[in-house]
C-alpha positions in Angstrom: -6.9 -5.6 7.2 -4.3 -7.8 4.7 -1.9 -5.3 3.1 -0.6 -7.8 0.8 -4.4 -9.3 -0.3 -4.6 -4.9 -0.5 -2.0 -4.8 -3.1 -3.2 -8.1 -5.0 -6.6 -7.1 -4.9 -5.7 -3.7 -6.6 -3.2 -4.5 -9.2 -6.7 -7.7 -10.2 -9.0 -5.2 -10.7 -11.9 -6.7 -12.6 -10.1 -8.0 -15.3 -6.8 -8.8 -14.5 -4.9 -7.1 -16.6 -0.8 -6.6 -17.4 -1.6 -2.8 -17.9 -3.4 -2.6 -14.7 -0.7 -4.2 -12.7 1.7 -1.7 -14.0 0.1 1.4 -13.8 -1.1 -0.1 -10.1 2.6 -0.8 -9.6 3.6 2.7 -10.3 0.8 4.0 -8.4 2.6 2.8 -5.0 5.9 3.7 -6.0 5.3 7.2 -7.3 3.4 7.4 -3.9 6.2 6.6 -1.4 8.1 8.8 -3.7 6.7 12.0 -4.1 4.6 11.9 -0.9 7.2 11.6 1.0 9.6 14.0 -0.7 7.0 16.4 -0.2 6.0 16.1 3.6 9.9 15.8 4.1 9.9 18.9 2.2 7.0 20.7 3.7 8.9 19.9 7.4 12.6 21.4 6.3 10.8 24.4 4.5 8.2 25.5 6.8 8.0 27.6 9.6 4.1 27.5 11.5 3.0 24.2 13.0 -0.1 23.9 10.2 2.6 23.6 7.7 5.1 20.8 9.8 1.6 19.3 10.3 0.7 19.0 7.0 4.5 17.6 6.5 4.3 14.9 8.5 1.3 14.2 7.6 2.0 13.2 3.7 5.4 11.6 5.2 3.5 9.4 7.1 0.7 8.7 4.9 3.5 8.4 1.8 5.5 5.7 4.0 1.4 3.5 4.2 2.4 3.1 0.0 6.3 1.0 1.3 4.6 -2.0 2.0 2.1 -2.0 -0.9 5.5 -1.2 -3.1 7.3 -4.2 -1.5 3.9 -6.5 -1.8 3.3 -5.2 -5.5 7.3 -5.7 -6.5 6.9 -9.3 -4.9 3.8 -10.0 -6.9 4.7 -9.2 -10.3 6.6 -12.8 -10.2 5.3 -14.9 -12.6 2.0 -16.1 -11.0 2.5 -14.9 -8.0 -0.4 -12.6 -8.4 -3.0 -15.7 -9.5 -1.7 -18.0 -6.7 -2.5 -14.7 -3.9 -5.8 -14.5 -5.3 -6.8 -18.7 -6.0 -10.2 -19.4 -4.7 -10.5 -15.4 -3.8 -14.1 -14.1 -4.7 -12.7 -11.3 -6.4 -15.7 -9.0 -6.5 -16.5 -9.3 -3.0 -12.7 -8.7 -2.6 -13.0 -5.4 -4.4 -15.8 -4.0 -2.4 -14.4 -4.8 0.5 -10.9 -3.1 -0.2 -12.2 -0.4 -1.7 -13.0 0.9 1.5 -10.4 -0.2 3.6 -8.0 1.2 1.1 -9.1 4.5 3.2 -6.5 3.6 5.7 -3.9 4.6 3.4 -5.2 8.3 4.5 -4.1 7.3 8.2 -0.7 7.5 9.0 1.5 5.1 9.3 -1.5 2.7 9.5 -0.6 0.2 6.8 3.6 0.0 7.9 1.2 -0.8 11.3 -0.9 -3.5 9.4 2.5 -4.7 7.2 4.5 -4.9 10.7 1.6 -7.0 12.6 1.2 -9.4 9.5 5.0 -10.0 9.2 5.4 -11.2 12.8 2.7 -12.9 12.9 3.7 -14.9 9.6 6.8 -15.3 11.9 5.6 -16.7 14.7 3.3 -19.4 12.6 6.3 -20.2 10.9 8.4 -20.9 14.0 
């Protein structure tokens, strides 16, 4: 799972319009803020174990939008998205990442994937 590629493919969609790029960036940013805020609120205000578990889930799932947001912001620079998707079969990648984006619902999964990718890039650069 490549989190940067997931963000790029999601931002491009089938036609690669500027409007879609803005909508997806907004989705990622709102996802971080809203889900983490709701999770923290549930953790702070709930007394039951079930509500706290849901609060933890919202917080962890919301944090998955943080690396997506970081990559989406980076990909908004002129030519960055096109460069990321050069030589990529967009239709194939859309089908593949449509399924893989379900990892967003696994708390902290995309955070772990993004850290793993960053460490691999760092080792490759050395």
